[in-house]
C-alpha positions as CSV (number, residue, x, y, z in Angstrom):
1,M,0.1,-0.1,0.1
2,R,3.1,2.5,0.9
3,I,4.0,2.0,-2.5
4,A,1.0,2.0,-4.2
5,S,0.2,5.6,-2.4
6,L,3.8,6.8,-3.0
7,S,3.9,5.6,-7.0
8,L,0.2,7.4,-7.2
9,L,1.6,11.0,-5.8
10,T,5.1,11.1,-8.4
11,V,2.9,10.1,-10.9
12,C,0.6,12.7,-9.9
13,C,3.3,15.5,-9.5
14,L,5.0,14.7,-12.9
15,L,1.6,15.7,-14.4
16,L,1.6,19.0,-13.1
17,A,5.5,19.1,-14.2
18,V,4.3,19.4,-17.5
19,A,1.6,21.0,-17.5
20,P,1.7,23.3,-20.6
21,V,3.1,27.0,-19.9
22,M,1.7,30.0,-21.9
23,A,4.4,33.0,-22.9
24,D,3.9,36.3,-24.3
25,T,5.2,35.8,-28.0
26,T,5.5,37.7,-31.5
27,L,2.0,36.9,-33.0
28,Y,2.3,39.2,-36.3
29,S,5.5,41.4,-37.2
30,N,5.4,43.7,-40.1
31,G,9.0,43.8,-40.0
32,P,11.1,46.9,-39.0
33,Y,10.6,50.2,-39.2
34,N,12.1,52.9,-41.7
35,G,12.2,56.6,-40.2
36,T,13.1,57.6,-43.8
37,A,10.8,57.3,-46.1
38,D,7.0,58.7,-45.1
39,A,4.6,58.6,-42.4
40,W,0.8,58.8,-42.1
41,T,-1.6,61.1,-40.0
42,I,-3.4,59.0,-37.3
43,N,-4.8,62.1,-35.5
44,F,-7.3,65.4,-36.6
45,G,-9.5,62.8,-37.9
46,F,-7.1,60.6,-40.2
47,S,-6.6,56.7,-39.6
48,V,-4.6,54.3,-41.0
49,S,-5.9,50.2,-41.2
50,D,-2.8,47.8,-41.4
51,S,-3.9,43.7,-42.6
52,F,-2.3,41.1,-40.5
53,N,-2.5,37.6,-39.6
54,V,-1.7,36.1,-36.2
55,G,-3.0,32.9,-36.8
56,S,-4.9,30.0,-34.8
57,D,-6.2,30.3,-31.3
58,P,-4.2,33.6,-30.0
59,H,-4.8,36.4,-27.6
60,V,-3.3,39.8,-29.1
61,K,-2.1,41.6,-25.8
62,S,0.0,43.9,-27.0
63,L,0.8,46.3,-29.3
64,S,3.9,48.3,-30.5
65,F,4.6,50.5,-33.5
66,V,6.9,53.7,-34.7
67,Y,5.7,56.9,-35.3
68,W,6.8,60.7,-36.2
69,D,6.7,63.8,-33.8
70,A,7.4,67.0,-34.8
71,S,8.3,67.5,-30.6
72,S,10.1,66.1,-28.4
73,T,8.4,66.6,-25.4
74,D,4.6,66.7,-26.7
75,V,4.5,62.6,-27.1
76,L,1.6,60.2,-27.1
77,T,-0.4,59.5,-24.9
78,T,-3.5,57.5,-26.3
79,V,-4.9,56.3,-29.3
80,D,-7.4,54.4,-30.7
81,M,-7.2,50.9,-31.6
82,Q,-9.8,49.0,-34.0
83,I,-9.2,45.2,-35.0
84,G,-11.7,44.5,-37.6
85,S,-12.3,41.5,-39.9
86,T,-12.0,44.1,-43.3
87,S,-9.9,47.4,-43.1
88,F,-11.6,50.4,-40.7
89,G,-13.8,47.6,-39.4
90,G,-15.9,45.0,-40.5
91,T,-18.3,42.9,-39.4
92,P,-19.4,40.4,-37.3
93,Q,-16.0,40.6,-35.8
94,R,-14.7,44.2,-34.5
95,R,-13.2,45.0,-31.5
96,G,-12.6,49.0,-30.9
97,I,-10.3,50.0,-27.8
98,T,-9.0,53.6,-26.5
99,L,-5.3,52.4,-25.6
100,G,-3.3,54.5,-22.5
101,G,-0.1,53.2,-20.4
102,V,2.2,53.5,-23.2
103,T,5.7,53.4,-23.2
104,N,7.6,56.0,-25.7
105,T,11.1,54.8,-26.1
106,F,13.4,57.8,-28.6
107,L,14.7,56.0,-31.3
108,G,16.9,59.1,-32.6
109,A,15.9,62.0,-35.6
110,N,15.5,61.8,-39.2
111,Q,16.0,64.0,-41.8
112,F,13.2,65.9,-42.3
113,G,13.3,67.3,-38.6
114,Y,10.9,64.7,-36.8
115,F,12.0,62.7,-33.6
116,L,11.5,59.1,-34.2
117,Y,9.3,56.9,-31.3
118,Q,8.3,53.2,-30.4
119,A,5.0,53.5,-28.6
120,D,4.9,49.9,-26.5
121,F,1.1,49.6,-25.7
122,L,2.0,45.9,-23.3
123,S,-0.7,43.9,-21.4
124,A,-2.8,47.5,-22.5
125,F,-5.9,44.7,-23.6
126,D,-7.0,40.8,-24.2
127,I,-8.5,40.0,-27.3
128,S,-9.1,36.8,-28.7
129,W,-8.6,36.5,-32.4
130,S,-7.6,33.9,-34.9
131,G,-6.3,34.5,-38.4
132,P,-6.3,37.6,-41.2
133,G,-7.6,40.8,-40.0
134,Y,-7.2,44.8,-40.0
135,L,-5.3,47.1,-37.4
136,T,-6.9,50.4,-37.5
137,L,-5.0,53.3,-35.4
138,S,-6.7,56.8,-35.1
139,N,-7.4,59.8,-32.7
140,A,-3.6,59.7,-31.3
141,C,-3.0,62.3,-28.4
142,T,-0.5,64.1,-26.8
143,T,0.8,65.2,-23.7
144,S,-0.8,68.1,-24.5
145,G,-4.2,66.4,-25.3
146,C,-6.4,65.6,-28.1
147,S,-6.3,69.1,-30.1
148,V,-4.8,69.7,-33.4
149,S,-1.4,71.6,-32.3
150,N,0.6,68.2,-33.0
151,P,-0.2,65.7,-35.8
152,I,1.3,62.1,-35.0
153,Y,2.8,60.2,-38.2
154,W,2.7,56.8,-38.4
155,D,5.8,55.4,-39.9
156,E,5.6,53.5,-43.0
157,N,8.0,50.9,-43.5
158,S,6.4,49.1,-46.6
159,G,6.4,45.8,-44.8
160,P,4.4,42.6,-46.3
161,S,0.4,44.3,-45.0
162,T,-1.6,45.9,-46.9
163,A,-2.6,49.3,-46.0
164,Y,-4.9,52.1,-46.6
165,E,-5.5,55.7,-45.6
166,N,-8.8,56.7,-44.8
167,T,-8.7,59.5,-47.4
168,L,-6.9,58.4,-49.8
169,G,-7.2,54.4,-49.9
170,S,-4.2,52.1,-50.9
171,I,-0.8,53.5,-49.0
172,P,2.2,51.4,-48.7
173,S,2.1,49.7,-45.0
174,E,3.5,50.9,-41.4
175,A,5.6,49.5,-38.7
176,F,4.2,47.7,-36.0
177,T,4.2,44.3,-34.3
178,L,1.3,42.3,-32.2
179,G,1.9,40.6,-29.4
180,G,0.3,37.8,-27.0
181,T,0.1,34.3,-26.1
182,R,-1.5,31.1,-27.8
183,D,-4.0,28.6,-27.0
184,T,-2.3,25.8,-28.0
185,T,1.0,24.9,-26.0
186,T,3.5,22.2,-25.6
187,P,5.4,21.0,-22.6
188,E,9.1,22.2,-22.4
189,P,11.6,19.6,-22.7
190,S,13.1,19.4,-19.3
191,S,9.6,19.0,-18.6
192,V,9.2,15.6,-20.6
193,M,12.7,14.6,-19.7
194,L,11.2,15.1,-16.1
195,F,8.6,13.1,-16.5
196,G,10.1,10.1,-18.0
197,S,12.9,9.7,-15.7
198,G,10.6,9.2,-12.6
199,L,8.4,7.0,-14.7
200,L,11.2,5.1,-15.1
201,G,12.3,5.4,-11.1
202,V,8.6,4.8,-10.0
203,F,8.6,1.3,-12.2
204,G,12.2,0.3,-10.6
205,V,11.0,0.6,-7.2
206,L,8.0,-1.5,-7.8
207,R,10.2,-4.1,-9.7
208,R,12.7,-4.3,-6.8
209,K,9.6,-4.9,-4.2
210,L,8.3,-7.4,-6.3
211,M,11.7,-9.5,-7.0
212,G,12.5,-9.2,-3.0
213,S,8.6,-11.0,-2.5
214,L,9.3,-13.8,-4.9
215,A,13.0,-14.5,-3.6
216,T,11.3,-14.7,-0.3
217,G,8.3,-16.3,-0.8
218,A,6.1,-13.5,0.5
219,C,2.9,-13.0,0.1
220,L,2.1,-9.5,-2.5
221,S,-1.5,-9.5,-1.1
222,P,-3.7,-11.2,0.7
223,P,-5.3,-13.8,1.2
224,C,-2.2,-15.7,1.8
């Protein structure tokens, strides 16, 4: 009975050890930023929509993109983000949210005198989405507010996405990355090895117990 109880406890612990672990990962990247070609306004009533494909069973939880700013102090604070099945929306799959809590990382200045920043919205939302879609950015606000005093421009990097501007139509795509987690995970290799070696240990204990009992003529279970 002691051996059986120990075996059951060991197997349960090993099963817990190989439970799937979900970690944040890049779900879609439209490539590195350019910073020197062009950029598109995402406030003052202008919006830009870029395609993406995040594959199966992901949770989109973070957004990073690069923008141009004429000021080094009046930086981005919030932006309206929409994920839809078509550019600028789409039904029935449609998700919209105002993102805050941004981290702005200064990347340098370009030949036009604009300051380049990477905006990171980490763990700012959790949207379950599978396959292709469109990311739309609009209504960007800065430290000075949501007035028309400081335009924010989304960096054009001509990545693989298909992109549209709401007044002009088709344009080259922009620099952005979507991050999050996937529902489908696999055990870590080290956990699999631990599970296998643990089972071998349990079987070894049971084998020694059986061989010892047979050698002494002992009874393994009543009645004898």
